[in-house]
C-alpha atoms as an extended CHARMM CRD file, in Angstrom:
* protein
*
       298  EXT
         1         1  MET       CA            100.9940000000      109.1390000000       93.2740000000  PROA      1               0.0000000000
         2         2  ASN       CA            101.3700000000      105.3850000000       92.9420000000  PROA      2               0.0000000000
         3         3  PHE       CA             98.1540000000      103.8540000000       91.5980000000  PROA      3               0.0000000000
         4         4  PHE       CA             98.1510000000      100.7950000000       93.8560000000  PROA      4               0.0000000000
         5         5  LYS       CA             98.8360000000      102.8600000000       96.9370000000  PROA      5               0.0000000000
         6         6  LEU       CA             95.8520000000      104.9460000000       95.8810000000  PROA      6               0.0000000000
         7         7  LEU       CA             93.6870000000      101.8220000000       95.6180000000  PROA      7               0.0000000000
         8         8  ASP       CA             94.6430000000      100.8360000000       99.1640000000  PROA      8               0.0000000000
         9         9  LYS       CA             93.1220000000      104.1120000000      100.3830000000  PROA      9               0.0000000000
        10        10  LEU       CA             89.8830000000      103.8000000000       98.4160000000  PROA      10              0.0000000000
        11        11  LYS       CA             86.7380000000      101.7800000000       98.9680000000  PROA      11              0.0000000000
        12        12  ARG       CA             86.4030000000       98.7690000000       96.6920000000  PROA      12              0.0000000000
        13        13  LYS       CA             83.4830000000      100.3780000000       94.8150000000  PROA      13              0.0000000000
        14        14  HSD       CA             85.5390000000      103.4930000000       94.0640000000  PROA      14              0.0000000000
        15        15  SER       CA             88.4480000000      101.4030000000       92.8520000000  PROA      15              0.0000000000
        16        16  SER       CA             86.0100000000       99.4770000000       90.6510000000  PROA      16              0.0000000000
        17        17  LEU       CA             84.7280000000      102.7340000000       89.1540000000  PROA      17              0.0000000000
        18        18  ILE       CA             88.2530000000      103.6810000000       88.0620000000  PROA      18              0.0000000000
        19        19  LEU       CA             88.6810000000      100.3420000000       86.3140000000  PROA      19              0.0000000000
        20        20  TYR       CA             85.2070000000      100.5950000000       84.7600000000  PROA      20              0.0000000000
        21        21  CYS       CA             86.0140000000      103.9990000000       83.2660000000  PROA      21              0.0000000000
        22        22  LEU       CA             89.4110000000      102.8890000000       81.9970000000  PROA      22              0.0000000000
        23        23  LEU       CA             87.8570000000       99.9350000000       80.1890000000  PROA      23              0.0000000000
        24        24  ASP       CA             84.8830000000      101.8330000000       78.7330000000  PROA      24              0.0000000000
        25        25  ARG       CA             86.9360000000      104.8890000000       77.7570000000  PROA      25              0.0000000000
        26        26  ILE       CA             85.0430000000      107.2990000000       79.9820000000  PROA      26              0.0000000000
        27        27  PRO       CA             87.0840000000      110.4760000000       80.6280000000  PROA      27              0.0000000000
        28        28  ILE       CA             88.9770000000      110.5280000000       83.9280000000  PROA      28              0.0000000000
        29        29  LEU       CA             90.0750000000      113.7780000000       85.5490000000  PROA      29              0.0000000000
        30        30  VAL       CA             92.7630000000      113.7020000000       88.2210000000  PROA      30              0.0000000000
        31        31  PHE       CA             92.5930000000      116.6880000000       90.5900000000  PROA      31              0.0000000000
        32        32  GLY       CA             95.6470000000      117.3750000000       92.7230000000  PROA      32              0.0000000000
        33        33  ASP       CA             97.8870000000      120.0770000000       94.1210000000  PROA      33              0.0000000000
        34        34  ASP       CA            101.1940000000      118.5370000000       93.0480000000  PROA      34              0.0000000000
        35        35  SER       CA            101.9820000000      118.2810000000       89.3290000000  PROA      35              0.0000000000
        36        36  ASN       CA            104.3980000000      115.4010000000       89.8730000000  PROA      36              0.0000000000
        37        37  ASP       CA            101.7480000000      113.3520000000       91.7090000000  PROA      37              0.0000000000
        38        38  ILE       CA             99.1690000000      114.1350000000       89.0310000000  PROA      38              0.0000000000
        39        39  ASP       CA            101.4270000000      113.2070000000       86.1360000000  PROA      39              0.0000000000
        40        40  GLU       CA            102.6340000000      110.0290000000       87.8480000000  PROA      40              0.0000000000
        41        41  LEU       CA             99.0670000000      108.8540000000       88.3600000000  PROA      41              0.0000000000
        42        42  LEU       CA             98.0590000000      109.7580000000       84.7890000000  PROA      42              0.0000000000
        43        43  LEU       CA            101.0260000000      107.7920000000       83.4510000000  PROA      43              0.0000000000
        44        44  GLU       CA            100.2790000000      104.7410000000       85.6060000000  PROA      44              0.0000000000
        45        45  LEU       CA             96.6010000000      104.7420000000       84.6020000000  PROA      45              0.0000000000
        46        46  THR       CA             97.5980000000      104.8660000000       80.9380000000  PROA      46              0.0000000000
        47        47  GLU       CA            100.1330000000      102.0580000000       81.2600000000  PROA      47              0.0000000000
        48        48  LEU       CA             97.6420000000       99.7340000000       82.9620000000  PROA      48              0.0000000000
        49        49  ILE       CA             95.5580000000       99.5140000000       79.7760000000  PROA      49              0.0000000000
        50        50  ASP       CA             98.4450000000       98.4260000000       77.6140000000  PROA      50              0.0000000000
        51        51  PHE       CA             96.3520000000       97.0890000000       74.7230000000  PROA      51              0.0000000000
        52        52  ARG       CA             95.7480000000      100.7190000000       73.7370000000  PROA      52              0.0000000000
        53        53  LYS       CA             98.2290000000      103.1580000000       72.2370000000  PROA      53              0.0000000000
        54        54  GLU       CA             99.1380000000      106.0920000000       74.4410000000  PROA      54              0.0000000000
        55        55  MET       CA             98.9800000000      109.5510000000       72.8860000000  PROA      55              0.0000000000
        56        56  VAL       CA            100.0020000000      112.6880000000       74.7880000000  PROA      56              0.0000000000
        57        57  PHE       CA             98.2650000000      115.9670000000       74.0410000000  PROA      57              0.0000000000
        58        58  ASN       CA            100.6830000000      118.7580000000       73.1160000000  PROA      58              0.0000000000
        59        59  THR       CA            103.3720000000      116.1890000000       72.3120000000  PROA      59              0.0000000000
        60        60  ASP       CA            101.9350000000      113.6020000000       69.9040000000  PROA      60              0.0000000000
        61        61  PHE       CA             99.2420000000      115.9120000000       68.5490000000  PROA      61              0.0000000000
        62        62  ILE       CA             98.2080000000      119.5320000000       68.9500000000  PROA      62              0.0000000000
        63        63  SER       CA             95.4980000000      120.5280000000       66.4890000000  PROA      63              0.0000000000
        64        64  ASN       CA             91.8790000000      119.5540000000       65.9560000000  PROA      64              0.0000000000
        65        65  ASN       CA             92.7770000000      118.1570000000       62.5370000000  PROA      65              0.0000000000
        66        66  GLU       CA             95.3890000000      115.8300000000       64.0120000000  PROA      66              0.0000000000
        67        67  TYR       CA             92.9510000000      114.6370000000       66.6650000000  PROA      67              0.0000000000
        68        68  THR       CA             90.1860000000      114.1010000000       64.0960000000  PROA      68              0.0000000000
        69        69  ASN       CA             92.5270000000      111.9470000000       62.0250000000  PROA      69              0.0000000000
        70        70  LEU       CA             93.3010000000      109.7900000000       65.0580000000  PROA      70              0.0000000000
        71        71  ILE       CA             89.5990000000      109.2400000000       65.7160000000  PROA      71              0.0000000000
        72        72  GLN       CA             88.8440000000      108.5250000000       62.0590000000  PROA      72              0.0000000000
        73        73  ASN       CA             91.5590000000      105.8830000000       61.9050000000  PROA      73              0.0000000000
        74        74  GLU       CA             89.7430000000      104.0140000000       64.6630000000  PROA      74              0.0000000000
        75        75  ASP       CA             86.4080000000      104.3460000000       62.8770000000  PROA      75              0.0000000000
        76        76  ILE       CA             87.6200000000      102.8800000000       59.5880000000  PROA      76              0.0000000000
        77        77  ASP       CA             89.8810000000      100.1050000000       60.8470000000  PROA      77              0.0000000000
        78        78  TYR       CA             88.8180000000       97.6500000000       63.5490000000  PROA      78              0.0000000000
        79        79  ASN       CA             92.3290000000       96.2210000000       63.6660000000  PROA      79              0.0000000000
        80        80  THR       CA             94.0880000000       99.4850000000       64.4060000000  PROA      80              0.0000000000
        81        81  GLN       CA             95.1680000000       99.9050000000       67.9980000000  PROA      81              0.0000000000
        82        82  ARG       CA             92.7080000000      102.0660000000       69.9340000000  PROA      82              0.0000000000
        83        83  ILE       CA             94.1710000000      105.2120000000       71.4590000000  PROA      83              0.0000000000
        84        84  GLN       CA             94.2030000000      106.4880000000       75.0250000000  PROA      84              0.0000000000
        85        85  ILE       CA             95.0820000000      110.1220000000       75.5390000000  PROA      85              0.0000000000
        86        86  ARG       CA             97.0550000000      111.5170000000       78.4410000000  PROA      86              0.0000000000
        87        87  CYS       CA             96.7520000000      115.2330000000       79.0590000000  PROA      87              0.0000000000
        88        88  PRO       CA             99.2290000000      116.7380000000       81.5930000000  PROA      88              0.0000000000
        89        89  ASP       CA             97.9000000000      119.3680000000       83.9590000000  PROA      89              0.0000000000
        90        90  ASP       CA             99.8620000000      122.2090000000       82.3700000000  PROA      90              0.0000000000
        91        91  VAL       CA             97.8630000000      121.9350000000       79.1290000000  PROA      91              0.0000000000
        92        92  SER       CA             94.5470000000      120.5960000000       80.4390000000  PROA      92              0.0000000000
        93        93  PHE       CA             92.5240000000      123.7810000000       80.0510000000  PROA      93              0.0000000000
        94        94  GLU       CA             93.9920000000      124.3640000000       76.6170000000  PROA      94              0.0000000000
        95        95  ALA       CA             92.5950000000      120.9360000000       75.6640000000  PROA      95              0.0000000000
        96        96  LEU       CA             89.2340000000      121.5630000000       77.3320000000  PROA      96              0.0000000000
        97        97  ASN       CA             88.8520000000      124.8110000000       75.4100000000  PROA      97              0.0000000000
        98        98  GLN       CA             89.9260000000      123.3130000000       72.0920000000  PROA      98              0.0000000000
        99        99  PHE       CA             88.2580000000      119.8990000000       71.7950000000  PROA      99              0.0000000000
       100       100  GLU       CA             84.7100000000      118.5340000000       71.9750000000  PROA      100             0.0000000000
       101       101  ASN       CA             85.2690000000      114.7750000000       72.1760000000  PROA      101             0.0000000000
       102       102  PHE       CA             87.1290000000      113.4520000000       75.2350000000  PROA      102             0.0000000000
       103       103  ARG       CA             86.5090000000      109.7400000000       74.9140000000  PROA      103             0.0000000000
       104       104  SER       CA             89.3860000000      107.8100000000       76.5280000000  PROA      104             0.0000000000
       105       105  TRP       CA             91.0880000000      110.9510000000       77.8540000000  PROA      105             0.0000000000
       106       106  LEU       CA             92.9850000000      111.1010000000       81.1480000000  PROA      106             0.0000000000
       107       107  ILE       CA             93.2620000000      114.7320000000       82.1850000000  PROA      107             0.0000000000
       108       108  GLY       CA             95.2850000000      116.2730000000       85.0040000000  PROA      108             0.0000000000
       109       109  ILE       CA             94.0240000000      119.3550000000       86.8420000000  PROA      109             0.0000000000
       110       110  ASN       CA             96.3300000000      121.1810000000       89.2610000000  PROA      110             0.0000000000
       111       111  VAL       CA             93.8840000000      122.9610000000       91.5710000000  PROA      111             0.0000000000
       112       112  ASP       CA             96.5730000000      125.2500000000       92.9780000000  PROA      112             0.0000000000
       113       113  LYS       CA             97.1410000000      126.6770000000       89.5120000000  PROA      113             0.0000000000
       114       114  GLN       CA             93.3780000000      127.2770000000       89.2430000000  PROA      114             0.0000000000
       115       115  ASN       CA             92.9730000000      129.0750000000       92.5980000000  PROA      115             0.0000000000
       116       116  GLY       CA             92.0850000000      125.8420000000       94.3950000000  PROA      116             0.0000000000
       117       117  ASN       CA             88.3180000000      125.8610000000       93.7340000000  PROA      117             0.0000000000
       118       118  ILE       CA             87.5600000000      122.2970000000       92.6660000000  PROA      118             0.0000000000
       119       119  GLN       CA             83.7830000000      122.7830000000       92.4970000000  PROA      119             0.0000000000
       120       120  GLN       CA             84.0800000000      125.7740000000       90.2000000000  PROA      120             0.0000000000
       121       121  ILE       CA             86.4920000000      123.9080000000       87.9440000000  PROA      121             0.0000000000
       122       122  ARG       CA             84.1830000000      120.8990000000       87.7970000000  PROA      122             0.0000000000
       123       123  SER       CA             81.2330000000      123.1170000000       86.8900000000  PROA      123             0.0000000000
       124       124  LEU       CA             83.2030000000      124.4870000000       83.9580000000  PROA      124             0.0000000000
       125       125  ILE       CA             84.1780000000      120.9810000000       82.8640000000  PROA      125             0.0000000000
       126       126  LYS       CA             80.5810000000      119.7060000000       83.0820000000  PROA      126             0.0000000000
       127       127  LYS       CA             79.6160000000      122.2220000000       80.4140000000  PROA      127             0.0000000000
       128       128  LYS       CA             82.0880000000      120.4860000000       78.1130000000  PROA      128             0.0000000000
       129       129  ILE       CA             81.9240000000      116.8280000000       79.1960000000  PROA      129             0.0000000000
       130       130  GLY       CA             78.6260000000      115.2730000000       80.2430000000  PROA      130             0.0000000000
       131       131  VAL       CA             79.9670000000      112.1750000000       81.9720000000  PROA      131             0.0000000000
       132       132  PHE       CA             83.3760000000      111.7690000000       83.6100000000  PROA      132             0.0000000000
       133       133  LEU       CA             85.1150000000      110.4050000000       86.6840000000  PROA      133             0.0000000000
       134       134  ASN       CA             86.9040000000      112.5910000000       89.2050000000  PROA      134             0.0000000000
       135       135  ILE       CA             89.8790000000      111.2780000000       91.1680000000  PROA      135             0.0000000000
       136       136  ILE       CA             90.7790000000      113.8190000000       93.8490000000  PROA      136             0.0000000000
       137       137  VAL       CA             94.2240000000      113.4220000000       95.4000000000  PROA      137             0.0000000000
       138       138  THR       CA             94.6560000000      116.7770000000       97.0990000000  PROA      138             0.0000000000
       139       139  SER       CA             94.9660000000      115.2380000000      100.5770000000  PROA      139             0.0000000000
       140       140  ASN       CA             95.8670000000      112.0070000000      102.3550000000  PROA      140             0.0000000000
       141       141  ASN       CA             92.2430000000      110.9370000000      101.9460000000  PROA      141             0.0000000000
       142       142  PRO       CA             91.7360000000      110.6190000000       98.1660000000  PROA      142             0.0000000000
       143       143  SER       CA             88.2160000000      110.3350000000       96.7980000000  PROA      143             0.0000000000
       144       144  VAL       CA             86.4430000000      109.2850000000       93.6230000000  PROA      144             0.0000000000
       145       145  GLU       CA             83.2420000000      110.8260000000       92.2530000000  PROA      145             0.0000000000
       146       146  PHE       CA             81.2480000000      110.0520000000       89.1230000000  PROA      146             0.0000000000
       147       147  GLU       CA             79.6480000000      112.9550000000       87.2720000000  PROA      147             0.0000000000
       148       148  GLY       CA             76.6130000000      112.4490000000       85.0480000000  PROA      148             0.0000000000
       149       149  ILE       CA             75.6700000000      108.8690000000       85.9330000000  PROA      149             0.0000000000
       150       150  ASN       CA             73.9240000000      107.2690000000       88.8690000000  PROA      150             0.0000000000
       151       151  THR       CA             76.4720000000      104.6230000000       89.8010000000  PROA      151             0.0000000000
       152       152  LYS       CA             73.6490000000      102.3690000000       91.0260000000  PROA      152             0.0000000000
       153       153  LEU       CA             72.9460000000      101.7190000000       87.3260000000  PROA      153             0.0000000000
       154       154  LEU       CA             76.3830000000      100.2240000000       86.8230000000  PROA      154             0.0000000000
       155       155  ASP       CA             77.1910000000       96.5380000000       87.1150000000  PROA      155             0.0000000000
       156       156  LEU       CA             80.6650000000       96.5660000000       88.6440000000  PROA      156             0.0000000000
       157       157  SER       CA             80.8350000000       92.8380000000       89.3440000000  PROA      157             0.0000000000
       158       158  LEU       CA             83.5650000000       92.2580000000       86.7460000000  PROA      158             0.0000000000
       159       159  GLU       CA             85.7370000000       95.0740000000       88.0960000000  PROA      159             0.0000000000
       160       160  GLN       CA             85.2330000000       93.9880000000       91.6970000000  PROA      160             0.0000000000
       161       161  GLU       CA             86.1440000000       90.4170000000       90.8180000000  PROA      161             0.0000000000
       162       162  ILE       CA             89.3240000000       91.5490000000       89.0560000000  PROA      162             0.0000000000
       163       163  LEU       CA             90.3860000000       93.6890000000       92.0240000000  PROA      163             0.0000000000
       164       164  GLN       CA             89.6670000000       90.8660000000       94.4530000000  PROA      164             0.0000000000
       165       165  LYS       CA             91.6990000000       88.4470000000       92.3380000000  PROA      165             0.0000000000
       166       166  ILE       CA             94.6000000000       90.9060000000       92.2450000000  PROA      166             0.0000000000
       167       167  SER       CA             94.5810000000       91.1220000000       96.0350000000  PROA      167             0.0000000000
       168       168  GLN       CA             94.2730000000       87.3760000000       96.5460000000  PROA      168             0.0000000000
       169       169  ASP       CA             96.8610000000       86.3690000000       93.9510000000  PROA      169             0.0000000000
       170       170  THR       CA             99.3440000000       88.9340000000       95.2590000000  PROA      170             0.0000000000
       171       171  GLU       CA             99.0580000000       87.5610000000       98.7850000000  PROA      171             0.0000000000
       172       172  LYS       CA             99.4000000000       83.9940000000       97.5050000000  PROA      172             0.0000000000
       173       173  SER       CA            102.5620000000       84.9170000000       95.6020000000  PROA      173             0.0000000000
       174       174  ILE       CA            104.0920000000       86.5950000000       98.6370000000  PROA      174             0.0000000000
       175       175  ILE       CA            103.2080000000       83.6460000000      100.8820000000  PROA      175             0.0000000000
       176       176  ARG       CA            104.8600000000       81.2200000000       98.4360000000  PROA      176             0.0000000000
       177       177  MET       CA            108.0090000000       83.3490000000       98.2290000000  PROA      177             0.0000000000
       178       178  LYS       CA            108.2110000000       83.6270000000      102.0150000000  PROA      178             0.0000000000
       179       179  ARG       CA            107.7310000000       79.8770000000      102.3950000000  PROA      179             0.0000000000
       180       180  VAL       CA            110.5830000000       79.1110000000       99.9950000000  PROA      180             0.0000000000
       181       181  LEU       CA            112.9290000000       81.4990000000      101.8110000000  PROA      181             0.0000000000
       182       182  SER       CA            111.8270000000       80.3480000000      105.2530000000  PROA      182             0.0000000000
       183       183  GLU       CA            112.7240000000       76.7710000000      104.4020000000  PROA      183             0.0000000000
       184       184  ARG       CA            116.2460000000       77.8570000000      103.5300000000  PROA      184             0.0000000000
       185       185  ILE       CA            116.5580000000       80.1390000000      106.5160000000  PROA      185             0.0000000000
       186       186  LYS       CA            115.7410000000       77.2970000000      108.9130000000  PROA      186             0.0000000000
       187       187  LEU       CA            118.7820000000       75.4140000000      107.6910000000  PROA      187             0.0000000000
       188       188  ASN       CA            121.1160000000       78.2380000000      108.6530000000  PROA      188             0.0000000000
       189       189  ASN       CA            121.8280000000       80.3330000000      111.6900000000  PROA      189             0.0000000000
       190       190  ILE       CA            120.7940000000       83.7830000000      110.4480000000  PROA      190             0.0000000000
       191       191  ASP       CA            120.4500000000       87.0210000000      112.3750000000  PROA      191             0.0000000000
       192       192  ASP       CA            116.8330000000       88.0230000000      113.1730000000  PROA      192             0.0000000000
       193       193  ASP       CA            117.1910000000       91.4270000000      111.5170000000  PROA      193             0.0000000000
       194       194  LEU       CA            118.4140000000       89.7940000000      108.3380000000  PROA      194             0.0000000000
       195       195  ILE       CA            115.5140000000       87.3320000000      108.4330000000  PROA      195             0.0000000000
       196       196  GLN       CA            113.0790000000       90.2230000000      108.7110000000  PROA      196             0.0000000000
       197       197  THR       CA            114.7010000000       91.9260000000      105.7360000000  PROA      197             0.0000000000
       198       198  LEU       CA            114.7040000000       88.7550000000      103.6690000000  PROA      198             0.0000000000
       199       199  LEU       CA            111.0050000000       88.1330000000      104.2980000000  PROA      199             0.0000000000
       200       200  ASP       CA            109.8680000000       91.7070000000      103.6920000000  PROA      200             0.0000000000
       201       201  PHE       CA            108.2220000000       91.9680000000      100.2540000000  PROA      201             0.0000000000
       202       202  ASN       CA            106.4560000000       95.3030000000      100.6950000000  PROA      202             0.0000000000
       203       203  ALA       CA            108.6630000000       96.9160000000       98.0670000000  PROA      203             0.0000000000
       204       204  GLU       CA            107.7720000000       94.2030000000       95.5630000000  PROA      204             0.0000000000
       205       205  LYS       CA            104.0650000000       94.1200000000       96.3900000000  PROA      205             0.0000000000
       206       206  ASN       CA            102.9880000000       96.8870000000       94.0140000000  PROA      206             0.0000000000
       207       207  GLU       CA            104.9450000000       95.3500000000       91.1540000000  PROA      207             0.0000000000
       208       208  LEU       CA            103.2020000000       92.0290000000       91.7450000000  PROA      208             0.0000000000
       209       209  LYS       CA             99.8120000000       93.7770000000       91.7780000000  PROA      209             0.0000000000
       210       210  ARG       CA            100.6220000000       95.6170000000       88.5720000000  PROA      210             0.0000000000
       211       211  ASN       CA            101.6050000000       92.4140000000       86.7510000000  PROA      211             0.0000000000
       212       212  ILE       CA             98.4920000000       90.5500000000       87.8980000000  PROA      212             0.0000000000
       213       213  PHE       CA             96.3080000000       93.5590000000       87.0520000000  PROA      213             0.0000000000
       214       214  LYS       CA             97.6260000000       93.6980000000       83.4930000000  PROA      214             0.0000000000
       215       215  LYS       CA             97.2060000000       89.9490000000       83.1040000000  PROA      215             0.0000000000
       216       216  GLU       CA             93.5540000000       90.0310000000       84.1970000000  PROA      216             0.0000000000
       217       217  ILE       CA             92.7670000000       93.0200000000       81.9870000000  PROA      217             0.0000000000
       218       218  ARG       CA             94.3860000000       91.2710000000       79.0410000000  PROA      218             0.0000000000
       219       219  VAL       CA             92.2730000000       88.1550000000       79.6600000000  PROA      219             0.0000000000
       220       220  PHE       CA             89.1000000000       90.2540000000       79.6010000000  PROA      220             0.0000000000
       221       221  TYR       CA             90.2200000000       92.1120000000       76.4840000000  PROA      221             0.0000000000
       222       222  SER       CA             91.0200000000       88.8810000000       74.6350000000  PROA      222             0.0000000000
       223       223  GLY       CA             87.6710000000       87.3390000000       75.5890000000  PROA      223             0.0000000000
       224       224  SER       CA             85.8140000000       90.4610000000       74.4870000000  PROA      224             0.0000000000
       225       225  LYS       CA             87.6690000000       90.4830000000       71.1740000000  PROA      225             0.0000000000
       226       226  ARG       CA             86.6560000000       86.8720000000       70.5290000000  PROA      226             0.0000000000
       227       227  ALA       CA             83.0590000000       87.8990000000       71.2140000000  PROA      227             0.0000000000
       228       228  PHE       CA             83.4990000000       90.8350000000       68.8390000000  PROA      228             0.0000000000
       229       229  PHE       CA             84.7010000000       88.5140000000       66.0600000000  PROA      229             0.0000000000
       230       230  ILE       CA             81.6320000000       86.2950000000       66.4560000000  PROA      230             0.0000000000
       231       231  LEU       CA             79.1010000000       89.1150000000       66.7600000000  PROA      231             0.0000000000
       232       232  SER       CA             80.5150000000       91.0470000000       63.7980000000  PROA      232             0.0000000000
       233       233  ARG       CA             79.9420000000       87.9920000000       61.6000000000  PROA      233             0.0000000000
       234       234  LEU       CA             76.4300000000       87.4970000000       62.9430000000  PROA      234             0.0000000000
       235       235  ASN       CA             75.8090000000       91.1520000000       62.1720000000  PROA      235             0.0000000000
       236       236  LEU       CA             76.9780000000       90.5600000000       58.5980000000  PROA      236             0.0000000000
       237       237  LEU       CA             74.4690000000       87.7290000000       58.2710000000  PROA      237             0.0000000000
       238       238  ASN       CA             71.7310000000       90.0620000000       59.4580000000  PROA      238             0.0000000000
       239       239  THR       CA             72.6710000000       92.6800000000       56.8650000000  PROA      239             0.0000000000
       240       240  LEU       CA             72.2540000000       89.9080000000       54.2620000000  PROA      240             0.0000000000
       241       241  GLU       CA             68.6950000000       89.3830000000       55.5560000000  PROA      241             0.0000000000
       242       242  ILE       CA             69.6970000000       86.1510000000       57.3130000000  PROA      242             0.0000000000
       243       243  LYS       CA             68.1890000000       86.9990000000       60.6560000000  PROA      243             0.0000000000
       244       244  THR       CA             69.9950000000       85.3650000000       63.5480000000  PROA      244             0.0000000000
       245       245  LYS       CA             70.8100000000       85.9020000000       67.2120000000  PROA      245             0.0000000000
       246       246  ILE       CA             72.9070000000       84.1240000000       69.8210000000  PROA      246             0.0000000000
       247       247  GLY       CA             72.1350000000       83.2720000000       73.4230000000  PROA      247             0.0000000000
       248       248  SER       CA             74.2910000000       84.9210000000       76.0540000000  PROA      248             0.0000000000
       249       249  LYS       CA             75.2070000000       81.5490000000       77.5770000000  PROA      249             0.0000000000
       250       250  THR       CA             76.2480000000       80.1630000000       74.1950000000  PROA      250             0.0000000000
       251       251  LEU       CA             78.3910000000       83.1960000000       73.4290000000  PROA      251             0.0000000000
       252       252  LEU       CA             80.1090000000       83.1470000000       76.8110000000  PROA      252             0.0000000000
       253       253  GLU       CA             80.8130000000       79.4180000000       76.5410000000  PROA      253             0.0000000000
       254       254  THR       CA             82.2080000000       79.9050000000       73.0380000000  PROA      254             0.0000000000
       255       255  ILE       CA             84.6850000000       82.5700000000       74.1490000000  PROA      255             0.0000000000
       256       256  ASP       CA             85.5190000000       80.5670000000       77.2930000000  PROA      256             0.0000000000
       257       257  PHE       CA             84.4980000000       83.4220000000       79.5720000000  PROA      257             0.0000000000
       258       258  GLU       CA             81.4230000000       82.1880000000       81.3870000000  PROA      258             0.0000000000
       259       259  ASP       CA             81.6940000000       84.2370000000       84.5820000000  PROA      259             0.0000000000
       260       260  VAL       CA             81.5060000000       87.7010000000       82.9920000000  PROA      260             0.0000000000
       261       261  PRO       CA             78.0950000000       89.4070000000       82.6270000000  PROA      261             0.0000000000
       262       262  ILE       CA             77.2010000000       89.5050000000       78.9320000000  PROA      262             0.0000000000
       263       263  GLY       CA             76.1190000000       93.1330000000       79.2480000000  PROA      263             0.0000000000
       264       264  ARG       CA             79.6280000000       94.0780000000       80.3880000000  PROA      264             0.0000000000
       265       265  ILE       CA             81.1670000000       92.5410000000       77.2800000000  PROA      265             0.0000000000
       266       266  ILE       CA             78.6270000000       94.2380000000       75.0030000000  PROA      266             0.0000000000
       267       267  SER       CA             79.3640000000       97.5640000000       76.6900000000  PROA      267             0.0000000000
       268       268  PHE       CA             83.1130000000       97.1200000000       76.2610000000  PROA      268             0.0000000000
       269       269  ILE       CA             82.7360000000       96.1990000000       72.5760000000  PROA      269             0.0000000000
       270       270  LYS       CA             80.6110000000       99.2890000000       71.9790000000  PROA      270             0.0000000000
       271       271  HSD       CA             83.1710000000      101.6190000000       73.4960000000  PROA      271             0.0000000000
       272       272  GLU       CA             86.2760000000       99.8710000000       72.1770000000  PROA      272             0.0000000000
       273       273  TRP       CA             85.1890000000       99.2350000000       68.5760000000  PROA      273             0.0000000000
       274       274  GLY       CA             82.1590000000      101.4870000000       68.2480000000  PROA      274             0.0000000000
       275       275  GLU       CA             79.6530000000       98.7250000000       67.4960000000  PROA      275             0.0000000000
       276       276  ASP       CA             76.4490000000       98.1000000000       69.4400000000  PROA      276             0.0000000000
       277       277  TYR       CA             75.6340000000       94.4070000000       69.0980000000  PROA      277             0.0000000000
       278       278  SER       CA             73.0660000000       94.2550000000       71.8810000000  PROA      278             0.0000000000
       279       279  ASN       CA             70.3340000000       93.4430000000       69.3240000000  PROA      279             0.0000000000
       280       280  LEU       CA             72.1580000000       90.2230000000       68.4310000000  PROA      280             0.0000000000
       281       281  ILE       CA             71.8030000000       88.7490000000       71.9160000000  PROA      281             0.0000000000
       282       282  GLU       CA             68.7130000000       86.8020000000       72.8610000000  PROA      282             0.0000000000
       283       283  LYS       CA             67.4850000000       88.9160000000       75.7490000000  PROA      283             0.0000000000
       284       284  ASN       CA             66.1150000000       86.3760000000       78.1580000000  PROA      284             0.0000000000
       285       285  ASN       CA             67.5760000000       88.0770000000       81.2140000000  PROA      285             0.0000000000
       286       286  LYS       CA             68.3050000000       91.5800000000       82.5140000000  PROA      286             0.0000000000
       287       287  ILE       CA             71.1600000000       93.1550000000       80.5930000000  PROA      287             0.0000000000
       288       288  PHE       CA             72.0920000000       96.2510000000       78.6390000000  PROA      288             0.0000000000
       289       289  ILE       CA             72.2170000000       99.1730000000       80.9820000000  PROA      289             0.0000000000
       290       290  VAL       CA             74.7760000000      100.2880000000       78.3980000000  PROA      290             0.0000000000
       291       291  ASP       CA             72.0230000000      101.8980000000       76.3010000000  PROA      291             0.0000000000
       292       292  LYS       CA             70.9850000000      104.1490000000       79.1760000000  PROA      292             0.0000000000
       293       293  ILE       CA             74.5390000000      105.1510000000       79.9310000000  PROA      293             0.0000000000
       294       294  ASP       CA             75.4800000000      105.8650000000       76.3400000000  PROA      294             0.0000000000
       295       295  SER       CA             72.5180000000      108.1800000000       75.9130000000  PROA      295             0.0000000000
       296       296  LEU       CA             74.0820000000      110.3170000000       78.6350000000  PROA      296             0.0000000000
       297       297  TRP       CA             77.6120000000      110.6010000000       77.3520000000  PROA      297             0.0000000000
       298       298  GLY       CA             77.5620000000      109.5440000000       73.7190000000  PROA      298             0.0000000000
């Protein structure tokens, strides 16, 4: 299933939840009844977060030892590319039985192969994974459900803003392209059917959305990494008994990213690089739901 066609069928909050989980490496399970649809969606989700390295279970690694080495490489080297793991539906239960840590996993579940009982499957998975997102694409009315977290705790303003910008910028691009062509069409006597074909950009729309999506995600990633550089050095000062903090406004101005909630950046840093720098921010406003969430899913 095409990811952007899926987004068109979902409520904005549900679309925001998918983006939230992708960024914060929360496991995502895709339930479907067609292996091709499942695998297409898993692949598209992986490719959207292109600052991470894709690893495929049962292809790039098989054993617990191999997986442990991948995780340890992240722990010892901040500069190594973080991994994102794609697990096709034909080996999903093998993975669920074998591993304990599913951070940044995208897992396909073919419900037809499991007798079609989604609730029973989810109950089994909940025993293994405390917090995860379900994307259910078994019908023409796909749905999204979060397990283990009250979504009212989540600040999805960043994700909603990104999705809104994708929609707006896509429409602006299409309008500009139509305007350029229309100006040329007016100068020539062209058949109406041909005009309609020339001005139809539906086939290109998803590609435009994908490019804008990746651009916006990259901007957020780069801003968060600049924040990480600053906070890691402040943390070093603190370990040297030079106690210091930074105001959220100052940090956001320094990384040229003033519109993003500081708590969202701190949350991303924690899940991307494994460092909790919330104690380095002068807490003069309401932030850091991240602590509550992390206590639920580790």
